[in-house]
Backbone bond lengths (Angstrom), bond angles and torsions (degrees), N, CA, C in turn:
res aa  C-N    CA-C-N  psi(-1)  N-CA   C-N-CA  omega(-1)  CA-C   N-CA-C  phi
1 X - - - 1.407 - - 1.510 108.26 -
2 X 1.349 120.27 5.41 1.463 119.80 -172.84 1.638 102.36 -69.73
3 X 1.325 111.31 143.55 1.497 115.87 -178.95 1.459 116.30 83.08
4 X 1.271 116.36 -20.41 1.511 122.21 -178.55 1.521 109.75 -85.89
5 X 1.314 116.12 143.21 1.452 122.02 173.12 1.554 110.00 -67.37
6 X 1.263 118.36 123.21 1.468 121.15 179.59 1.608 106.87 -78.49
7 X 1.262 117.67 121.26 1.473 119.60 -174.15 1.573 109.48 -64.37
8 X 1.308 113.86 149.36 1.411 124.92 176.16 1.539 108.83 -85.98
9 X 1.256 119.33 134.50 1.448 120.70 175.42 1.477 110.30 -99.44
10 X 1.301 117.05 125.51 1.441 122.27 178.89 1.504 111.49 -142.39
11 X 1.384 113.86 165.37 1.470 115.64 176.75 1.501 109.30 -74.37
12 X 1.338 112.43 145.74 1.559 118.87 178.23 1.527 107.18 -78.65
13 X 1.300 112.06 152.01 1.485 120.65 170.57 1.470 108.14 -117.84
14 X 1.363 116.45 166.75 1.504 119.85 179.70 1.505 110.77 -53.10
15 X 1.391 118.28 -34.79 1.429 120.93 -179.53 1.570 112.46 -60.95
16 X 1.274 120.40 -18.10 1.442 123.55 -178.57 1.553 112.99 -91.98
17 X 1.337 118.56 -3.55 1.476 120.63 -173.22 1.482 114.53 -61.03
18 X 1.373 120.29 -40.85 1.461 123.02 176.86 1.511 113.77 -61.26
19 X 1.299 112.89 -46.79 1.482 119.70 -178.50 1.567 109.66 -65.53
20 X 1.349 117.82 -42.53 1.427 121.73 177.84 1.542 109.86 -64.62
21 X 1.337 120.14 -40.13 1.425 123.35 175.88 1.521 110.78 -59.35
22 X 1.265 117.53 -47.79 1.467 125.31 -176.50 1.608 107.49 -61.04
23 X 1.354 115.44 -47.46 1.404 121.82 -178.72 1.587 112.69 -61.58
24 X 1.369 110.39 -46.85 1.610 110.81 177.18 1.415 112.23 -63.61
25 X 1.366 120.50 -43.38 1.437 120.99 -175.45 1.514 109.58 -63.27
26 X 1.343 116.58 -44.63 1.468 120.66 176.29 1.486 114.00 -55.59
27 X 1.367 112.01 -45.04 1.528 115.09 177.92 1.506 114.71 -65.11
28 X 1.358 114.86 -40.38 1.432 117.68 178.26 1.563 109.95 -61.50
29 X 1.324 116.92 -46.29 1.437 120.25 177.45 1.517 116.70 -65.36
30 X 1.250 117.89 -38.27 1.493 120.81 -177.65 1.516 114.29 -90.33
31 X 1.324 117.00 -33.72 1.473 116.85 -176.54 1.564 110.50 -101.63
32 X 1.296 116.85 -53.15 1.483 120.23 -169.91 1.524 111.43 -77.62
33 X 1.336 116.07 -15.26 1.488 114.77 -178.82 1.457 115.82 -65.40
34 X 1.288 118.15 -16.27 1.486 122.59 176.96 1.516 110.80 -71.61
35 X 1.370 116.45 -22.37 1.421 120.20 -171.44 1.539 115.11 -112.15
36 X 1.339 115.57 -9.08 1.402 116.62 -176.65 1.614 110.78 -133.52
37 X 1.319 115.84 147.75 1.422 119.80 -179.53 1.587 111.21 -67.88
38 X 1.308 117.91 153.98 1.462 119.54 -177.22 1.510 116.83 -54.35
39 X 1.422 115.13 -32.57 1.487 115.22 -179.83 1.521 111.90 -77.55
40 X 1.319 119.08 -29.61 1.471 121.33 174.66 1.538 108.44 -68.41
41 X 1.315 116.44 -43.76 1.426 125.81 -177.87 1.563 109.14 -59.95
42 X 1.212 114.69 -47.43 1.588 121.03 -178.04 1.549 107.94 -64.51
43 X 1.381 115.44 -40.26 1.435 118.97 176.46 1.519 113.10 -63.63
44 X 1.289 120.74 -43.84 1.390 125.92 171.13 1.607 114.94 -58.05
45 X 1.329 114.15 -46.66 1.404 119.53 179.72 1.564 111.94 -59.56
46 X 1.314 115.61 -38.89 1.511 118.68 178.20 1.459 115.09 -53.85
47 X 1.335 117.43 -23.77 1.447 121.04 -177.44 1.580 110.92 -85.95
48 X 1.314 120.74 0.95 1.434 123.95 -174.41 1.507 113.45 -122.06
49 X 1.292 114.66 36.28 1.485 118.91 172.30 1.494 110.91 -69.21
50 X 1.258 121.75 158.66 1.464 121.41 178.08 1.461 112.80 -63.03
51 X 1.341 120.55 -32.26 1.434 124.75 175.73 1.534 111.63 -64.00
52 X 1.361 118.27 -46.08 1.439 122.04 175.29 1.455 115.31 -62.55
53 X 1.388 116.05 -38.17 1.385 120.68 178.33 1.549 111.11 -66.97
54 X 1.324 116.98 -36.56 1.406 120.28 -178.44 1.507 111.37 -67.31
55 X 1.313 117.72 -35.76 1.447 124.98 170.67 1.603 112.66 -54.96
56 X 1.354 107.66 -50.35 1.462 118.85 -178.28 1.596 109.66 -57.00
57 X 1.269 112.19 -45.62 1.516 119.52 -177.27 1.507 107.53 -55.12
58 X 1.349 116.46 -33.28 1.429 120.15 -177.27 1.557 114.73 -79.43
59 X 1.408 114.30 -25.83 1.487 113.27 -175.29 1.563 114.57 -118.50
60 X 1.323 116.08 14.74 1.470 120.85 177.59 1.475 110.81 -152.57
61 X 1.344 117.25 167.63 1.446 121.91 177.69 1.558 106.38 -86.68
62 X 1.322 115.86 104.31 1.458 122.75 -179.72 1.481 109.67 -104.75
63 X 1.300 121.26 121.61 1.481 128.41 179.56 1.491 108.08 -108.71
64 X 1.433 110.03 150.79 1.413 115.80 169.08 1.516 108.56 -133.41
65 X 1.345 112.46 155.04 1.474 122.03 174.04 1.462 105.95 -103.25
66 X 1.387 115.70 123.83 1.500 122.54 -179.95 1.446 112.42 -118.23
67 X 1.307 115.97 142.88 1.466 122.40 164.50 1.554 104.83 -98.88
68 X 1.241 118.77 -168.10 1.539 122.96 178.28 1.536 109.23 -56.50
69 X 1.352 118.24 -37.69 1.382 119.92 -169.01 1.560 113.86 -118.76
70 X 1.326 115.15 -24.06 1.523 116.33 -165.17 1.515 109.77 -132.25
71 X 1.395 111.05 151.86 1.468 120.70 167.98 1.594 99.75 -84.10
72 X 1.337 113.95 128.53 1.462 120.24 -178.54 1.527 113.00 -116.99
73 X 1.364 116.66 -8.93 1.446 120.24 177.79 1.549 113.27 -167.07
74 X 1.325 115.73 165.96 1.560 118.03 179.06 1.489 104.64 -156.43
75 X 1.313 111.16 149.85 1.486 122.62 169.53 1.472 110.13 -155.85
76 X 1.348 117.07 160.01 1.457 117.96 -175.33 1.541 109.25 -141.96
77 X 1.383 113.91 162.17 1.451 120.17 172.31 1.538 105.92 -125.54
78 X 1.392 114.92 133.04 1.397 123.28 -176.67 1.442 109.56 -132.41
79 X 1.290 119.15 96.99 1.548 117.63 -165.49 1.427 110.08 63.57
80 X 1.367 124.04 -128.11 1.464 123.32 176.25 1.551 110.94 -101.66
81 X 1.341 116.76 19.29 1.507 123.08 175.24 1.455 113.15 -98.70
82 X 1.301 116.58 126.00 1.426 120.79 168.61 1.573 106.25 -87.16
83 X 1.346 111.04 128.20 1.420 116.40 -177.00 1.579 113.36 -132.71
84 X 1.327 111.35 158.92 1.451 124.16 171.88 1.538 111.58 46.45
85 X 1.329 116.62 59.19 1.416 123.45 172.07 1.539 111.01 -87.85
86 X 1.344 115.80 112.23 1.491 120.81 -179.27 1.536 110.42 -139.20
87 X 1.233 115.62 140.07 1.493 123.57 172.97 1.609 104.16 -122.83
88 X 1.231 112.81 133.88 1.451 121.78 177.33 1.630 107.96 -49.54
89 X 1.301 116.90 137.18 1.537 119.24 -171.63 1.528 107.55 -53.61
90 X 1.414 121.21 -47.28 1.478 124.24 -173.52 1.527 109.46 -67.98
91 X 1.266 120.99 -10.32 1.492 120.98 -177.53 1.550 112.41 -114.15
92 X 1.315 119.22 2.38 1.511 121.95 -179.16 1.539 108.51 -69.25
93 X 1.358 111.41 150.74 1.401 116.27 -178.29 1.543 116.49 80.51
94 X 1.314 117.01 11.45 1.456 122.48 179.59 1.449 114.93 -110.72
95 X 1.375 118.68 8.76 1.480 123.14 -179.46 1.461 114.32 86.92
96 X 1.331 120.59 4.21 1.426 121.83 -176.76 1.574 109.59 -71.81
97 X 1.277 118.08 -40.51 1.479 122.38 177.45 1.533 106.75 -60.17
98 X 1.297 117.90 -50.71 1.471 119.28 -176.65 1.496 111.74 -62.61
99 X 1.365 120.18 -35.40 1.471 119.98 173.86 1.500 112.23 -64.86
100 X 1.367 116.10 -42.30 1.501 117.18 174.40 1.432 113.73 -59.14
101 X 1.327 117.49 -43.69 1.493 120.52 -177.61 1.557 109.64 -64.26
102 X 1.388 112.63 -40.42 1.494 113.06 179.55 1.515 111.51 -59.42
103 X 1.353 117.25 -39.91 1.434 121.17 -179.50 1.526 109.89 -67.34
104 X 1.363 116.24 -38.35 1.523 118.69 179.82 1.571 107.66 -64.02
105 X 1.329 115.15 -41.58 1.467 114.82 -176.36 1.484 112.05 -74.03
106 X 1.287 121.36 -23.29 1.496 126.06 172.62 1.590 106.45 -65.32
107 X 1.340 117.72 -46.89 1.469 122.00 178.76 1.547 106.08 -61.89
108 X 1.304 122.53 -48.14 1.407 124.48 -176.84 1.520 109.63 -57.76
109 X 1.404 117.25 -48.31 1.428 117.48 179.18 1.559 113.98 -65.74
110 X 1.335 115.42 -32.21 1.556 116.37 177.37 1.542 106.70 -69.83
111 X 1.302 120.94 -26.23 1.514 122.73 175.23 1.519 111.41 -80.03
112 X 1.255 119.03 -3.55 1.483 123.76 176.61 1.548 111.75 79.95
113 X 1.302 116.19 22.97 1.468 115.02 178.80 1.455 112.17 -78.64
114 X 1.319 111.74 141.09 1.572 114.86 178.46 1.449 118.44 -87.06
115 X 1.403 113.04 -17.25 1.437 121.70 174.82 1.448 112.25 -160.67
116 X 1.372 117.82 159.60 1.481 122.24 177.54 1.505 104.79 -125.77
117 X 1.357 114.83 158.05 1.407 120.37 177.70 1.526 106.81 -130.40
118 X 1.357 117.42 142.60 1.475 118.59 178.93 1.551 103.95 -129.85
119 X 1.389 114.37 134.90 1.415 121.25 172.97 1.551 109.03 -87.67
120 X 1.344 115.57 93.34 1.431 121.29 -175.20 1.460 117.58 -76.27
121 X 1.297 117.19 143.81 1.463 120.19 166.93 1.533 109.83 -69.62
122 X 1.273 118.33 171.22 1.481 121.80 176.99 1.478 109.19 -66.04
123 X 1.305 118.35 -42.14 1.493 124.87 -175.32 1.541 111.11 -71.82
124 X 1.362 121.33 -19.66 1.486 121.19 -173.62 1.485 112.92 -101.65
125 X 1.345 117.60 -5.29 1.506 121.99 -178.00 1.481 112.84 -47.47
126 X 1.315 116.15 -47.48 1.531 122.17 -175.23 1.507 109.26 -66.90
127 X 1.284 117.27 -36.94 1.529 121.54 -178.48 1.503 107.85 -65.12
128 X 1.350 120.11 -46.29 1.497 121.52 179.01 1.510 109.77 -68.37
129 X 1.342 119.92 -35.77 1.491 118.28 -178.15 1.515 110.44 -67.17
130 X 1.363 118.13 -31.78 1.416 120.82 179.20 1.529 108.98 -70.23
131 X 1.363 119.88 -23.03 1.507 120.42 178.27 1.541 109.24 -95.24
132 X 1.337 119.25 18.76 1.481 120.86 175.04 1.518 117.20 90.84
133 X 1.270 120.32 1.99 1.451 124.05 176.32 1.510 111.31 -73.17
134 X 1.258 117.21 142.95 1.480 121.97 179.28 1.501 112.89 -117.89
135 X 1.290 118.90 145.58 1.475 123.68 -178.90 1.509 107.74 -64.56
136 X 1.376 115.60 125.46 1.442 121.60 172.82 1.491 110.41 -96.46
137 X 1.309 117.87 -54.82 1.472 121.16 175.91 1.547 108.59 -175.34
138 X 1.320 112.59 161.89 1.517 117.43 175.08 1.588 108.97 -91.26
139 X 1.215 111.26 147.76 1.550 118.01 173.67 1.473 107.44 -130.78
140 X 1.348 115.26 146.60 1.388 117.86 175.64 1.502 112.26 -118.52
141 X 1.272 119.27 132.52 1.413 126.93 -177.56 1.631 100.69 -115.58
142 X 1.352 111.01 94.37 1.508 112.58 -167.41 1.484 107.69 62.22
143 X 1.400 114.67 -125.61 1.506 116.85 -175.99 1.520 109.62 -93.99
144 X 1.360 117.67 -2.09 1.489 120.60 -176.82 1.512 111.17 -81.95
145 X 1.273 117.17 122.94 1.492 125.58 176.31 1.548 106.99 -86.62
146 X 1.287 114.15 126.34 1.487 119.80 173.04 1.586 104.62 -121.91
147 X 1.245 115.56 136.79 1.449 121.43 -175.77 1.565 103.33 -110.36
148 X 1.336 113.62 111.75 1.433 121.08 177.97 1.561 106.70 -84.59
149 X 1.386 111.55 124.62 1.449 121.33 -179.90 1.521 108.61 -125.87
150 X 1.370 118.19 149.68 1.453 117.98 -173.95 1.629 103.62 -135.29
151 X 1.335 109.15 159.47 1.477 116.33 178.65 1.484 105.81 -146.97
152 X 1.422 116.43 127.76 1.411 122.05 175.56 1.527 109.57 -77.13
153 X 1.319 117.87 142.73 1.462 121.58 177.10 1.562 110.36 -109.87
154 X 1.310 114.82 143.66 1.384 117.28 175.45 1.566 109.26 -78.97
155 X 1.278 113.94 138.14 1.539 115.36 179.43 1.563 106.92 -75.40
156 X 1.283 118.98 163.33 1.461 123.02 175.03 1.489 109.87 -55.79
157 X 1.340 120.49 -33.90 1.438 123.37 -175.53 1.531 106.80 -71.56
158 X 1.307 117.25 -44.48 1.514 121.77 178.11 1.553 110.35 -58.74
159 X 1.337 118.15 -41.40 1.372 124.28 -177.51 1.567 114.68 -66.61
160 X 1.375 111.78 -18.90 1.466 116.52 177.11 1.504 108.23 104.00
């Protein structure tokens, strides 16, 4: 990452909904397509229209990773669920997802949560494991396999 601008992490606004939608759909088509059948992929893509994302921005903590010009990643926290963690395909492997997750975990700790759970895609299981998430169980939504992973959070008291 030397020489690269480190993205700023900030809360998303409704004005970001279309760009987030485009980023998520691009990532699903370019990254997740290797792991899921076309019908499952289209079903997931249907959940990420700009209108649906705008609603989510209103009811959960949605974060984005921004460079000077572009949104390059997104993640959100809804209750104790980490949701919609996506990094643009050409920026994957540069630590952006880890920075987003670090910010999500800070919000979770500030909310007093003792643990968070993420419904991981097949292709992201290793990413979450590196961040200390452990496999809870697999769930199937039709033919779609979702890997539920969880991570315990240290409370502010335990951190000192």
